[in-house]
C-alpha positions, 0 to 999 in steps of 0.5 A: 493429581497435581501431576495431571493439572500441570500439563493442562496449565502448560497447554493453556498457556501455550494456546493463549500465547499462540492466540496472541501471535495469531491476533498480532499477525492478523493485525499486521496483515490488516494494516499491510492490506490497508496501506497498499492503496492508501497513497493511491486513494490520497491522490484520487480523492484529491482529484478535485483539488488538483483539477482546481490547481490545473484547470482544464485537466481531468486529473482523475483520468490522468492519475488512472493513466499514470498509475494503473498500467505501470502497476499492472505491468510491474505486478505481472513482471514480478509474478513471472520473474520474481527475483526480489525477496518478499520482505525487501519488496514490502519494506522498500515499497512502504518506505517509498510510499512514505517518501512520496507522500511527504514530497507531494505537499512540498511540490505543491507548496514550492511550485504552486504556492499562493497562485491559483494555478499550477505550472506544467512542471508541477503537473509533471511532478505530480504525475511522476509521483503517481507513476512511482506510487504505481510502481511501488504498489505493483511491487508490494501487492504481489509480495503481501498477497504471496506472503499471506498465501502460505498462511491460513486463508483468513490472512489473505482474505483480510489483506485483500479485503482491506486493500480492495474496500478502500478502492 
């Protein structure tokens, strides 16, 4: 009798471990999906602030023009000519997101400071930061969705759902 219960206990332990790995992977794809558009959302939600710093400029339009074409172009190029492995694309993109989002307050602090308006140099650097976010977003989106596509569908759904609901 004890011989028959041992395999069922072993199978239960293996299933519990598999469920833990599944939950961890699901959480990872949830965080990756959430992190894809976080830098873009940071810029676009601060558009009112940037319009106050750069009066007469429609920052939400400028940000969209700077971000979207570069992101879509790079996404299309990497879909057709994929030469960079998935993991380095994801890791370098998120490292770049972190670096850019750390530099933006410095640009504001140094070039705008206590004055109420920013210079053209500050505007160009902000737009360059948005372009770089678009480049990194184009690199990471295809890699994350491509990586999730070889797994069961709910991984792709969670990464897509998180990235799109933030937009």
